[in-house]
C-alpha positions as CSV (number, residue, x, y, z in Angstrom):
1,M,-7.7,173.3,-110.1
2,T,-6.3,171.1,-112.8
3,G,-8.0,169.9,-115.9
4,Q,-11.5,171.0,-116.9
5,P,-13.9,172.0,-114.1
6,E,-17.0,169.9,-113.6
7,H,-19.2,172.8,-112.8
8,V,-18.8,176.5,-113.5
9,V,-21.2,178.9,-111.7
10,I,-21.5,182.4,-113.1
11,V,-23.0,184.9,-110.7
12,G,-24.6,187.7,-112.7
13,A,-26.8,187.3,-115.7
14,G,-26.0,190.5,-117.6
15,L,-23.9,190.8,-120.7
16,A,-20.6,189.7,-119.0
17,G,-22.2,186.6,-117.5
18,L,-23.8,185.6,-120.8
19,R,-20.7,186.1,-122.8
20,T,-18.7,184.1,-120.2
21,A,-21.0,181.1,-120.7
22,Q,-20.8,181.4,-124.4
23,Q,-17.0,181.7,-124.4
24,L,-16.7,178.7,-122.1
25,R,-18.6,176.6,-124.6
26,A,-16.7,178.0,-127.5
27,A,-13.4,177.2,-125.8
28,G,-14.5,173.6,-125.3
29,L,-15.9,173.3,-121.8
30,Q,-17.7,170.0,-121.4
31,G,-18.9,170.4,-117.8
32,R,-22.0,172.0,-116.4
33,I,-22.7,175.7,-116.3
34,S,-25.1,177.5,-114.0
35,L,-26.1,181.2,-114.5
36,V,-27.4,183.1,-111.5
37,G,-29.2,186.4,-111.9
38,A,-30.7,188.8,-109.4
39,E,-33.3,190.2,-111.9
40,P,-36.2,188.0,-113.2
41,H,-35.4,189.0,-116.8
42,P,-33.1,187.1,-119.1
43,P,-29.8,188.9,-120.0
44,Y,-30.6,192.1,-121.8
45,D,-28.6,194.9,-123.5
46,R,-28.1,198.0,-121.3
47,P,-27.1,200.7,-123.9
48,P,-30.7,200.9,-125.4
49,L,-32.2,201.6,-121.9
50,S,-31.3,205.3,-122.0
51,K,-32.1,205.6,-125.7
52,Q,-34.5,203.4,-127.6
53,V,-36.3,202.1,-124.6
54,L,-36.6,205.5,-122.9
55,T,-37.9,207.2,-126.1
56,G,-40.5,204.4,-126.6
57,E,-38.9,203.3,-129.9
58,W,-38.2,199.8,-128.4
59,E,-40.3,197.5,-126.2
60,P,-38.4,195.6,-123.5
61,D,-38.2,192.3,-125.3
62,R,-36.1,193.8,-128.0
63,T,-33.3,194.3,-125.6
64,F,-33.1,190.6,-124.6
65,L,-29.8,189.0,-125.6
66,A,-30.9,185.4,-125.1
67,G,-34.0,183.3,-124.7
68,P,-34.7,179.8,-123.4
69,D,-33.5,178.2,-126.6
70,T,-30.1,179.9,-126.2
71,F,-29.6,178.4,-122.8
72,D,-30.8,175.0,-124.0
73,E,-28.3,175.1,-126.8
74,L,-25.5,176.1,-124.5
75,G,-26.4,173.6,-121.8
76,V,-26.8,176.3,-119.2
77,R,-29.0,176.0,-116.2
78,T,-30.5,179.4,-115.2
79,H,-31.5,180.8,-111.8
80,F,-33.1,184.2,-112.6
81,G,-34.7,186.4,-109.9
82,N,-32.7,184.5,-107.3
83,P,-29.6,186.5,-106.3
84,A,-26.5,185.1,-104.6
85,V,-26.3,185.9,-100.8
86,A,-23.1,184.2,-99.8
87,L,-20.0,182.5,-101.1
88,R,-18.2,179.9,-99.0
89,P,-14.9,179.1,-100.7
90,G,-13.4,175.6,-100.3
91,E,-10.2,174.1,-101.3
92,R,-11.7,172.3,-104.3
93,D,-15.4,173.1,-103.9
94,H,-17.1,176.4,-103.5
95,E,-20.7,176.7,-102.2
96,L,-22.9,179.5,-103.4
97,E,-26.0,180.3,-101.4
98,L,-29.0,181.8,-103.2
99,A,-31.7,184.0,-101.7
100,D,-34.2,181.1,-101.7
101,G,-31.9,179.0,-99.5
102,A,-30.7,176.8,-102.4
103,A,-27.0,176.0,-102.6
104,L,-24.9,175.5,-105.7
105,H,-21.5,173.7,-105.6
106,A,-18.9,174.4,-108.1
107,D,-15.2,174.1,-108.7
108,A,-15.0,177.4,-110.6
109,V,-17.0,180.6,-109.9
110,V,-17.1,183.7,-112.1
111,I,-18.5,186.8,-110.6
112,A,-20.2,189.2,-113.1
113,T,-22.6,191.1,-110.9
114,G,-21.9,194.5,-112.4
115,L,-22.9,197.7,-110.5
116,V,-25.9,199.3,-108.9
117,A,-26.8,202.9,-109.5
118,R,-25.2,205.4,-107.2
119,E,-27.6,207.6,-105.3
120,L,-27.3,211.0,-103.6
121,P,-27.7,211.3,-99.8
122,D,-31.3,211.4,-98.7
123,Q,-32.5,210.9,-102.3
124,P,-36.3,210.7,-102.4
125,A,-37.9,207.5,-103.5
126,H,-39.6,209.3,-106.5
127,V,-36.3,210.5,-107.9
128,H,-35.3,208.0,-110.6
129,T,-32.0,206.3,-111.3
130,L,-31.3,204.4,-114.5
131,R,-29.4,201.1,-114.4
132,T,-31.9,198.3,-115.0
133,L,-34.6,197.6,-117.5
134,D,-37.2,198.2,-114.8
135,D,-35.6,201.6,-114.1
136,A,-35.9,202.5,-117.7
137,L,-39.5,201.5,-117.9
138,A,-40.4,203.5,-114.7
139,L,-38.6,206.6,-116.1
140,R,-40.3,206.2,-119.4
141,A,-43.7,206.1,-117.7
142,T,-42.9,209.3,-115.9
143,L,-41.8,211.1,-119.0
144,E,-45.2,210.4,-120.6
145,S,-46.7,213.1,-118.5
146,A,-43.8,215.2,-117.3
147,K,-43.1,218.5,-119.1
148,S,-39.7,219.1,-117.4
149,L,-36.9,216.9,-116.2
150,L,-34.0,217.6,-113.9
151,V,-30.9,215.4,-114.7
152,V,-28.2,215.2,-112.0
153,G,-24.9,214.3,-113.7
154,A,-23.6,215.3,-117.1
155,G,-21.7,212.1,-117.8
156,F,-22.7,209.8,-120.7
157,I,-25.7,208.3,-118.9
158,G,-27.0,211.8,-117.9
159,A,-26.5,213.2,-121.4
160,E,-28.2,210.2,-123.0
161,V,-31.2,210.6,-120.8
162,A,-31.3,214.3,-121.6
163,S,-31.1,213.6,-125.3
164,S,-34.0,211.0,-125.1
165,A,-36.1,213.4,-123.0
166,R,-35.6,216.2,-125.5
167,T,-36.6,213.8,-128.3
168,R,-39.9,213.4,-126.4
169,G,-40.3,217.2,-126.2
170,V,-39.5,217.5,-122.4
171,D,-37.7,220.6,-121.1
172,V,-34.4,219.4,-119.6
173,T,-32.1,220.9,-117.0
174,V,-28.7,219.2,-116.3
175,V,-26.8,219.8,-113.1
176,E,-23.1,218.7,-112.9
177,A,-21.0,219.0,-109.8
178,L,-17.7,219.1,-111.8
179,D,-16.7,222.1,-113.9
180,V,-16.6,220.0,-117.1
181,P,-19.3,217.6,-118.5
182,A,-18.2,214.0,-119.1
183,A,-14.9,214.7,-117.4
184,H,-14.4,211.1,-116.2
185,A,-14.8,209.8,-119.8
186,L,-13.2,212.5,-121.9
187,G,-11.1,214.6,-119.6
188,P,-11.0,218.4,-119.1
189,Q,-10.1,219.3,-122.7
190,L,-12.7,217.3,-124.6
191,G,-15.4,217.3,-121.9
192,P,-16.6,220.8,-122.9
193,V,-17.1,219.6,-126.5
194,A,-19.6,217.0,-125.2
195,G,-21.1,219.8,-123.1
196,R,-21.9,221.7,-126.3
197,L,-24.0,218.8,-127.5
198,L,-26.2,219.4,-124.4
199,T,-26.6,223.1,-124.8
200,E,-26.9,223.0,-128.6
201,G,-29.6,220.3,-128.1
202,G,-31.7,222.8,-126.0
203,V,-30.6,221.7,-122.5
204,E,-30.1,224.1,-119.7
205,L,-26.7,223.1,-118.3
206,H,-25.3,224.0,-114.9
207,T,-21.7,222.9,-114.3
208,G,-19.7,223.4,-111.0
209,A,-23.1,223.1,-109.4
210,A,-23.1,220.9,-106.2
211,I,-26.4,219.9,-104.8
212,T,-26.7,220.4,-101.1
213,R,-30.1,218.8,-100.6
214,F,-33.4,217.9,-102.1
215,A,-35.9,220.6,-101.1
216,D,-39.5,220.4,-100.2
217,A,-41.8,220.7,-103.3
218,A,-45.5,220.7,-103.4
219,E,-45.3,218.9,-106.8
220,G,-42.4,217.4,-108.7
221,V,-38.8,217.7,-107.5
222,A,-36.7,220.6,-106.2
223,V,-33.0,220.8,-105.3
224,E,-30.9,223.5,-103.6
225,L,-27.4,224.2,-104.9
226,A,-24.4,225.2,-102.9
227,D,-24.6,228.8,-104.2
228,G,-28.2,229.1,-102.9
229,R,-30.0,228.6,-106.2
230,R,-33.1,226.4,-106.3
231,L,-34.0,224.3,-109.4
232,A,-37.3,222.5,-109.8
233,A,-38.8,220.2,-112.4
234,D,-41.7,217.8,-112.8
235,A,-39.4,214.8,-112.4
236,A,-35.7,214.0,-111.8
237,V,-33.2,211.3,-112.5
238,V,-29.8,210.9,-110.9
239,G,-27.1,209.6,-113.2
240,I,-23.8,209.7,-111.3
241,G,-22.4,206.3,-112.1
242,G,-22.6,203.0,-110.3
243,V,-21.0,201.1,-107.4
244,P,-20.3,197.4,-106.9
245,R,-22.7,195.7,-104.6
246,L,-20.6,192.8,-103.2
247,E,-21.6,192.7,-99.6
248,W,-22.6,189.0,-100.1
249,L,-18.9,188.3,-100.3
250,A,-18.1,189.7,-96.9
251,D,-17.5,186.3,-95.2
252,T,-14.7,185.6,-97.8
253,G,-12.5,188.3,-96.4
254,V,-12.3,190.0,-99.8
255,D,-12.8,193.8,-100.1
256,G,-15.1,194.5,-103.0
257,S,-15.8,198.2,-102.2
258,R,-13.9,199.3,-105.2
259,G,-14.5,196.2,-107.3
260,L,-12.9,192.8,-107.0
261,A,-9.1,193.0,-107.3
262,C,-8.0,190.6,-110.0
263,G,-4.9,189.5,-111.8
264,P,-4.5,190.3,-115.6
265,K,-6.6,187.2,-116.5
266,G,-9.4,187.9,-114.1
267,R,-8.5,185.7,-111.2
268,V,-9.7,187.2,-108.0
269,H,-6.8,187.9,-105.6
270,G,-7.2,185.8,-102.4
271,L,-9.8,183.5,-103.8
272,D,-8.6,180.4,-105.6
273,G,-10.9,179.1,-108.3
274,V,-12.8,182.4,-108.5
275,W,-12.7,184.9,-111.4
276,A,-14.4,188.2,-112.0
277,V,-15.5,190.0,-115.2
278,G,-17.3,193.2,-116.2
279,D,-18.1,196.3,-114.2
280,A,-17.5,194.7,-110.8
281,A,-13.9,193.5,-111.7
282,A,-10.8,195.6,-111.2
283,W,-8.0,193.9,-113.2
284,D,-4.3,194.5,-112.8
285,D,-2.8,196.3,-115.9
286,P,0.5,194.7,-116.8
287,V,1.2,197.3,-119.4
288,H,0.5,200.6,-117.7
289,G,0.5,199.4,-114.1
290,G,-2.1,199.8,-111.4
291,R,-5.6,198.3,-111.5
292,H,-8.5,199.4,-113.6
293,R,-12.2,198.8,-113.9
294,H,-13.4,198.8,-117.6
295,E,-17.1,199.7,-117.2
296,H,-18.0,199.4,-120.8
297,W,-20.1,197.1,-123.1
298,T,-17.2,195.8,-125.2
299,S,-15.0,195.1,-122.2
300,A,-17.5,192.6,-120.8
301,G,-17.1,190.4,-123.9
302,D,-13.3,190.9,-124.1
303,Q,-12.8,189.9,-120.5
304,A,-15.2,187.0,-120.8
305,A,-13.0,185.5,-123.6
306,V,-9.9,185.9,-121.4
307,V,-11.5,184.3,-118.3
308,A,-13.0,181.4,-120.2
309,R,-9.7,180.4,-121.7
310,D,-7.9,180.8,-118.3
311,I,-10.4,178.6,-116.6
312,L,-9.7,175.9,-119.2
313,G,-6.0,176.5,-119.3
314,A,-6.0,177.6,-122.9
315,P,-3.9,180.4,-124.4
316,P,-5.4,183.9,-124.0
317,P,-6.9,185.8,-126.9
318,P,-4.9,188.7,-128.3
319,P,-5.1,191.9,-126.2
320,A,-8.1,194.0,-126.9
321,V,-8.2,197.8,-127.2
322,P,-10.6,199.3,-124.7
323,Y,-13.6,200.9,-126.6
324,C,-16.8,202.7,-125.6
325,W,-19.3,204.9,-127.2
326,S,-22.3,207.1,-126.4
327,D,-25.2,208.1,-128.7
328,Q,-26.6,211.5,-127.9
329,F,-28.2,214.3,-129.8
330,G,-27.7,212.6,-133.1
331,I,-24.0,212.1,-132.7
332,K,-21.9,209.1,-131.7
333,I,-19.0,209.8,-129.3
334,Q,-16.4,207.0,-129.6
335,I,-13.3,206.4,-127.4
336,L,-10.5,204.0,-128.1
337,G,-8.0,203.3,-125.3
338,R,-7.8,205.0,-121.9
339,P,-7.9,208.8,-121.9
340,E,-7.2,209.0,-118.2
341,L,-3.6,207.8,-118.9
342,G,-2.9,210.9,-121.1
343,D,-1.2,214.1,-120.1
344,E,-1.8,216.0,-123.3
345,V,-4.6,216.2,-125.9
346,V,-3.8,216.7,-129.6
347,P,-6.5,217.7,-132.1
348,L,-6.4,215.5,-135.3
349,H,-9.5,216.4,-137.3
350,G,-12.4,218.9,-137.1
351,A,-12.7,222.2,-135.3
352,G,-14.7,221.3,-132.2
353,L,-11.8,222.1,-129.8
354,D,-11.7,225.6,-131.4
355,G,-15.4,226.3,-131.1
356,G,-16.3,225.0,-134.6
357,P,-18.8,222.2,-135.3
358,V,-18.7,219.3,-132.9
359,R,-19.4,216.7,-135.6
360,G,-16.2,215.4,-137.2
361,T,-13.9,216.3,-134.3
362,V,-11.2,213.8,-133.5
363,A,-8.4,214.1,-130.9
364,A,-5.7,211.9,-129.4
365,Y,-4.5,211.6,-125.9
366,L,-0.7,211.3,-125.4
367,S,1.4,210.1,-122.5
368,G,4.8,211.5,-123.2
369,D,5.4,210.6,-126.8
370,K,3.0,207.7,-126.9
371,V,-0.7,207.5,-128.1
372,V,-2.9,206.1,-125.3
373,A,-6.4,207.0,-126.6
374,V,-8.3,208.6,-129.4
375,A,-11.8,210.1,-129.2
376,G,-14.1,211.2,-131.9
377,F,-17.5,212.9,-132.3
378,G,-19.6,211.7,-135.2
379,A,-16.4,210.6,-137.0
380,A,-16.6,206.8,-137.0
381,R,-14.8,206.4,-140.3
382,L,-11.8,208.3,-138.9
383,V,-11.7,206.9,-135.4
384,V,-11.4,203.3,-136.6
385,R,-8.2,204.1,-138.5
386,Y,-6.5,204.9,-135.2
387,R,-7.2,201.6,-133.5
388,P,-3.8,200.0,-134.5
389,L,-2.0,203.1,-133.2
390,V,-3.7,202.9,-129.8
391,A,-3.2,199.2,-129.6
392,A,0.6,199.7,-130.2
393,N,1.0,202.8,-128.1
394,A,2.4,204.3,-131.2
395,P,4.8,207.3,-131.1
396,V,3.4,210.7,-132.0
397,S,5.2,210.7,-135.3
398,E,3.0,207.9,-136.5
399,L,0.0,209.6,-135.2
400,K,0.7,212.8,-137.1
401,A,1.5,210.8,-140.3
402,T,-1.8,209.0,-140.1
403,A,-3.7,212.2,-139.4
404,A,-2.1,213.9,-142.5
405,A,-2.9,210.9,-144.7
406,L,-6.6,211.0,-143.6
407,S,-7.0,214.8,-144.0
């Protein structure tokens, strides 16, 4: 593809899809843009679903990121509630088939379909997951009468649901198959600090507890654990992450089971004129090697800016530092960088790693002599000061000097 595309079709009407449309216009695209979404809702913000929406503090429309006027101003044609079912790539023209039989033709396609909630084997229909706005509203309705809740998964989504349920006065039990809560996000050293937020918040926490099956229950939900224990509650929610749902791309020959493999600017390997952003995209990492899916709110916008400029042949924006956060039990957990790249954790501030108060705890992740990530608990003022060091993969000597200056 040379010059500006005449028509860009964005498949996925979440945050990543919306930001891509906005970034394309900001970068100077003059052609048409179509935005396709599986859900009937306009793009909405997902972080409040497990918090303000679940507690009842917000009504659904407060999560909306855009309305009809936004799309009119952007010159974007929307197709909500009409998911893509097939993509037929061409040399210069791609055909996207929608569920209602309509076909859209484009010379550039951006896939931003995100993830669907992962479920357990034989999960009963009345056991909740939390990924969409409708999921949040269904769980909120259940919590209006439930006195107890079983949460499967002690990652960020499970912990946020537990926090919101406790706010509503519900008794909460959390079951985690791994030995450490939030292990995927924080690793084995800092995960237990997040686990303390659960227990100190009045949650009954079971780690290293694999569920073997959902058991029969006269009322509510019951599970059996591998050690023979049985846990029961009025309601249950499974929060064990998400998976790409990309079967509609099967005829293209691209394997999307682990996310769409993309170059460092979002171009899908094996599909000319197709890009991918957000949770469904696994981008090559030219700095650290390998391929990585950034399943976080800020990454959606960062990747959208890169893809929009690449579609238009413009220089890319400066590299962004990966960032995510989680609000639970009155504390904001913040992570800069990629903790999974670290082989050592170094405490910087606070005493959470030594059993002291969780609030104010900050630690760095090192790979050899280089800083690859920083995480903090209720310490936003401190965490932000380490962003330049994470961006530069600074040596540990600079890390220690910064920590000393901030202490």
